[in-house]
C-alpha positions as CSV (number, residue, x, y, z in Angstrom):
1,M,-1.1,7.0,18.7
2,K,-4.8,7.1,19.7
3,I,-6.7,4.2,18.2
4,S,-10.4,4.6,17.7
5,I,-12.2,2.3,20.2
6,L,-15.3,2.4,18.0
7,A,-13.3,1.2,15.0
8,L,-11.8,-1.7,17.0
9,L,-15.2,-2.9,18.3
10,T,-17.5,-2.2,15.4
11,A,-17.5,-4.0,12.0
12,F,-20.4,-5.5,10.1
13,I,-20.2,-8.3,7.5
14,F,-23.3,-7.3,5.6
15,T,-23.5,-9.5,2.5
16,N,-22.0,-12.5,0.8
17,T,-21.8,-12.4,-3.0
18,L,-20.7,-15.2,-5.3
19,I,-18.4,-13.7,-8.0
20,G,-17.6,-16.4,-10.5
21,Q,-15.9,-19.1,-8.4
22,F,-15.2,-16.7,-5.5
23,M,-17.4,-16.1,-2.5
24,E,-16.8,-12.5,-1.4
25,E,-17.8,-11.1,1.9
26,S,-18.3,-7.3,2.0
27,I,-17.2,-5.8,5.3
28,T,-17.5,-2.4,6.8
29,L,-15.1,-0.9,9.3
30,T,-16.8,1.9,11.2
31,T,-14.5,4.5,12.5
32,E,-15.0,7.9,14.2
33,K,-14.2,9.5,10.9
34,G,-16.6,7.4,8.8
35,A,-17.2,4.0,7.3
36,I,-14.4,2.2,5.4
37,E,-15.5,-0.6,3.0
38,G,-13.6,-3.8,2.3
39,T,-13.8,-7.2,0.7
40,L,-13.0,-10.5,2.4
41,L,-12.1,-13.4,0.1
42,I,-12.0,-16.7,2.0
43,P,-11.4,-20.1,0.6
44,E,-13.3,-23.1,1.9
45,S,-11.4,-24.8,4.7
46,S,-12.0,-27.2,7.5
47,G,-9.6,-25.3,9.8
48,K,-8.0,-22.0,10.3
49,I,-6.2,-20.4,7.4
50,P,-3.8,-17.4,7.0
51,V,-5.2,-14.1,5.9
52,V,-3.5,-11.3,4.1
53,L,-4.4,-7.6,4.6
54,I,-3.7,-5.9,1.3
55,I,-3.0,-2.2,1.4
56,A,-3.3,-0.2,-1.8
57,G,-0.7,2.4,-3.0
58,S,-0.8,6.2,-3.3
59,G,-3.4,8.4,-4.9
60,P,-7.1,7.5,-5.5
61,T,-6.4,3.8,-5.7
62,D,-9.3,1.5,-4.7
63,R,-9.3,-2.0,-3.2
64,D,-8.9,-3.6,-6.7
65,G,-5.8,-1.5,-7.6
66,N,-7.8,0.8,-9.9
67,S,-8.2,4.6,-10.0
68,P,-10.2,7.1,-12.2
69,M,-7.2,7.2,-14.6
70,F,-6.3,3.5,-14.7
71,S,-8.1,0.1,-14.5
72,N,-5.8,-2.9,-14.2
73,N,-7.4,-5.0,-11.4
74,S,-3.9,-5.8,-10.0
75,L,-5.0,-6.1,-6.3
76,K,-8.2,-8.0,-7.2
77,M,-6.1,-10.5,-9.1
78,L,-3.7,-10.7,-6.2
79,A,-6.5,-11.6,-3.8
80,E,-7.9,-14.2,-6.2
81,G,-4.5,-15.7,-6.8
82,L,-4.0,-16.1,-3.0
83,H,-7.5,-17.6,-2.8
84,E,-6.6,-20.3,-5.3
85,D,-3.7,-21.2,-3.0
86,G,-5.9,-21.5,0.0
87,I,-5.1,-18.1,1.5
88,A,-7.7,-15.6,2.6
89,S,-7.4,-11.8,2.0
90,L,-9.0,-8.5,2.9
91,R,-8.6,-5.5,0.7
92,F,-10.3,-2.2,1.1
93,D,-11.0,1.2,-0.4
94,K,-8.9,3.8,1.4
95,R,-10.9,6.5,3.2
96,G,-12.2,9.0,0.7
97,I,-11.9,6.5,-2.2
98,G,-14.6,4.3,-3.9
99,E,-17.2,3.0,-1.4
100,S,-15.2,4.6,1.4
101,R,-15.8,8.1,0.0
102,S,-17.9,9.1,3.0
103,A,-14.9,8.6,5.3
104,G,-12.8,11.1,3.4
105,L,-11.3,14.1,5.1
106,V,-10.9,17.5,3.6
107,E,-7.4,17.9,2.2
108,E,-6.3,20.4,4.9
109,K,-7.0,17.8,7.7
110,L,-5.8,14.6,6.1
111,R,-2.6,13.2,7.5
112,F,-0.5,10.2,6.6
113,E,-1.2,8.8,10.1
114,N,-4.9,8.5,9.2
115,Y,-4.0,5.7,6.8
116,I,-1.8,4.1,9.4
117,E,-4.6,4.2,12.0
118,D,-7.0,2.6,9.5
119,V,-4.7,-0.3,8.9
120,I,-4.1,-0.8,12.6
121,D,-7.9,-1.0,13.0
122,W,-8.2,-3.5,10.2
123,I,-5.5,-5.6,11.8
124,S,-7.3,-5.5,15.2
125,L,-10.5,-6.7,13.5
126,L,-8.8,-9.6,11.7
127,K,-7.1,-10.7,14.8
128,K,-10.5,-11.2,16.4
129,D,-11.8,-13.4,13.6
130,K,-11.5,-17.0,14.7
131,R,-11.4,-18.3,11.1
132,F,-7.8,-17.1,10.7
133,S,-4.5,-18.3,11.9
134,D,-1.6,-16.1,10.8
135,L,-2.1,-12.5,9.8
136,I,0.1,-11.1,7.1
137,V,0.3,-7.4,6.2
138,L,1.0,-6.8,2.5
139,G,1.6,-3.2,1.4
140,H,1.9,-2.3,-2.3
141,S,3.8,0.9,-3.3
142,E,3.0,3.6,-0.7
143,G,1.0,1.0,1.1
144,S,4.3,-0.7,2.0
145,L,5.3,2.2,4.2
146,I,1.8,2.4,5.7
147,G,1.9,-1.3,6.3
148,M,5.3,-1.6,7.9
149,I,4.5,1.1,10.4
150,A,1.1,-0.4,11.3
151,C,2.6,-3.9,11.4
152,E,5.2,-2.7,14.0
153,R,2.6,-1.1,16.2
154,S,0.2,-4.0,16.1
155,K,2.5,-7.0,15.9
156,A,1.2,-8.8,12.8
157,T,2.6,-12.3,12.0
158,K,4.5,-11.4,8.8
159,F,5.1,-8.4,6.5
160,I,5.3,-8.2,2.7
161,S,6.6,-5.1,0.9
162,L,5.5,-5.2,-2.7
163,A,7.1,-2.6,-4.9
164,G,7.6,-0.4,-1.9
165,A,9.9,2.6,-1.8
166,G,13.1,2.4,0.2
167,F,13.7,6.1,0.5
168,P,11.8,9.1,2.2
169,A,9.1,10.7,0.1
170,G,10.9,14.1,-0.1
171,E,14.0,12.5,-1.5
172,I,12.0,10.5,-4.1
173,I,10.1,13.6,-5.3
174,M,13.4,15.5,-5.7
175,N,15.0,12.6,-7.7
176,Q,12.0,12.3,-10.0
177,L,12.0,16.1,-10.7
178,N,15.7,16.1,-11.2
179,A,15.3,13.4,-13.9
180,E,12.5,15.2,-15.7
181,Q,12.6,19.0,-15.0
182,P,15.1,21.8,-15.9
183,E,17.6,23.0,-13.3
184,S,15.8,26.4,-12.9
185,L,12.7,24.6,-11.6
186,I,14.7,22.3,-9.3
187,K,16.2,25.4,-7.6
188,Q,12.7,26.5,-6.7
189,V,11.6,23.0,-5.5
190,S,14.6,22.2,-3.3
191,P,13.9,24.8,-0.5
192,I,10.2,23.9,-0.5
193,I,10.9,20.3,0.1
194,K,13.5,21.1,2.8
195,S,11.0,23.3,4.6
196,L,8.4,20.5,4.5
197,E,10.9,18.0,5.7
198,N,11.6,20.3,8.7
199,G,7.9,20.4,9.5
200,E,7.4,24.0,8.2
201,T,4.8,25.1,5.7
202,V,5.6,27.3,2.8
203,E,3.5,30.4,2.1
204,D,4.8,31.6,-1.2
205,V,4.7,28.8,-3.7
206,P,5.5,29.6,-7.3
207,Q,2.5,29.2,-9.6
208,I,4.2,26.6,-11.7
209,L,4.6,24.4,-8.5
210,F,1.2,25.3,-6.9
211,S,-0.6,22.0,-7.9
212,L,2.2,20.0,-6.2
213,F,2.8,22.1,-3.2
214,R,-0.5,24.0,-2.7
215,P,-0.9,25.1,1.0
216,S,-3.9,22.8,1.6
217,V,-1.8,19.7,0.9
218,Q,1.4,20.8,2.7
219,P,0.3,19.4,6.2
220,Y,-0.2,16.0,4.7
221,M,3.2,16.1,3.0
222,I,4.9,17.1,6.2
223,S,3.3,14.1,8.0
224,W,4.4,11.9,5.1
225,F,7.9,13.2,4.7
226,R,8.8,12.4,8.4
227,Y,8.9,8.7,7.8
228,D,11.9,6.9,6.4
229,P,11.0,3.4,5.0
230,A,14.5,2.0,5.9
231,Q,14.2,3.2,9.5
232,E,10.6,1.9,9.8
233,I,11.3,-1.5,8.4
234,S,14.3,-1.9,10.7
235,K,11.9,-1.9,13.7
236,L,10.1,-5.0,12.6
237,D,10.9,-8.3,14.3
238,C,8.6,-10.5,12.3
239,P,9.5,-12.4,9.0
240,I,9.7,-10.0,6.1
241,L,9.4,-10.5,2.3
242,I,10.5,-7.8,-0.1
243,I,9.4,-8.1,-3.7
244,Q,10.5,-5.9,-6.5
245,G,10.1,-6.1,-10.3
246,T,12.9,-5.1,-12.7
247,T,10.7,-3.2,-15.1
248,D,9.0,-1.0,-12.5
249,I,9.3,2.5,-13.8
250,Q,8.2,4.0,-10.4
251,V,10.1,2.1,-7.8
252,K,13.5,0.5,-8.5
253,V,15.5,-2.5,-7.4
254,K,17.7,-0.2,-5.4
255,D,14.6,0.5,-3.2
256,A,14.3,-3.2,-2.4
257,D,18.0,-3.3,-1.7
258,M,17.7,-0.4,0.7
259,L,14.8,-2.1,2.5
260,A,16.5,-5.4,2.7
261,G,19.7,-3.9,4.0
262,A,17.8,-2.2,6.8
263,S,15.7,-5.3,7.7
264,K,16.4,-8.1,10.2
265,N,16.8,-11.3,8.2
266,P,14.5,-10.4,5.3
267,E,13.8,-12.5,2.2
268,K,14.3,-10.4,-1.0
269,I,12.8,-11.5,-4.3
270,I,13.6,-9.7,-7.6
271,I,11.1,-10.7,-10.3
272,Y,12.4,-10.1,-13.9
273,G,10.1,-8.3,-16.2
274,M,7.5,-7.3,-13.6
275,N,6.3,-3.7,-13.5
276,H,4.8,-1.5,-10.8
277,I,1.3,-2.9,-11.2
278,L,2.6,-6.4,-10.9
279,K,2.2,-7.3,-14.6
280,S,4.8,-8.5,-17.1
281,A,6.0,-5.5,-19.1
282,K,9.0,-4.1,-20.9
283,L,11.0,-1.1,-19.7
284,D,9.8,1.1,-22.6
285,K,7.8,3.8,-20.8
286,M,4.8,3.9,-23.2
287,E,4.5,0.1,-23.4
288,N,4.9,-0.1,-19.7
289,I,2.2,2.5,-18.9
290,A,-0.2,0.8,-21.4
291,T,-0.5,-2.1,-19.0
292,Y,-1.8,0.2,-16.3
293,N,-5.1,0.3,-18.2
294,N,-5.5,-3.4,-19.2
295,P,-7.6,-5.2,-16.6
296,D,-7.4,-8.4,-18.5
297,L,-3.7,-8.7,-18.5
298,P,-2.7,-11.3,-15.8
299,L,-0.2,-10.8,-13.0
300,N,3.4,-11.8,-13.6
301,E,3.3,-15.6,-13.2
302,K,6.1,-15.7,-10.6
303,L,4.4,-13.3,-8.1
304,I,1.7,-15.4,-6.4
305,P,4.0,-18.5,-6.0
306,E,6.6,-16.4,-4.2
307,I,4.1,-14.8,-1.9
308,T,2.4,-18.2,-1.1
309,A,5.7,-19.9,-0.4
310,F,6.6,-17.1,2.1
311,I,3.2,-17.2,3.8
312,K,3.2,-21.0,4.2
313,S,6.8,-21.2,5.3
314,E,7.6,-21.9,9.0
315,N,10.0,-18.9,9.4
């Protein structure tokens, strides 16, 4: 994969801002396709400390874990929780999202590899920062797949999959539709997904499926569908932590089992009562989704201690 030399060499920390008890450093990663904005949160320390690169999940999710539809501050809380345990973090708005909007690509040109390349560039940048010792890549949801691929190609110290899928995207979409849609619709979806999995676009998409499989998004889906999380995580030689909540209505415990079964000596943690946005929630769908729009609800109390213990362990 071609990595942008400009992105590897050019980054500017342009402001320090005191937010409550946290000193945030805003940082810009300049790539050939535009500027990507991030936030460094670094605890005071007399020596080098570990740093966690936090990768957001799918859709228009920003560095704090929020989107136009939901505001829950999950990734912001994650960074702050690590800070309290003496661990630095960098989180960023994906290209095209939030303050990284100018780096967005038109839908027809966007590929899954663009996100992987961005993470590789961030890793390269952090490795050059003399304030940090170990570099841990943490991917949430779809960010787990992005993170594990980038981690393998750039040799990060450790990898954490947080609510990450264990199956290919095409299979996940089919399973979700099978659970929610009539058989007549599934019969139309199946050949489309099979074509995309084979790297072939589909010209005639039924109107009822157009929003999901519109021609402009098909190249991205093809690039996404080719990656199998279980195969990708099996390539990692670094220590791996896999965390999954039992009340996650988007990703299941079986996904964590799949990832763990494919990994080399992983640590798997199942957190009872934690949902997809890392908050405590019941399985009831309406109550669960209500937490997605509650920025004041804290993270599940077991999450940060488990991550901290893994980061500070000698494995």
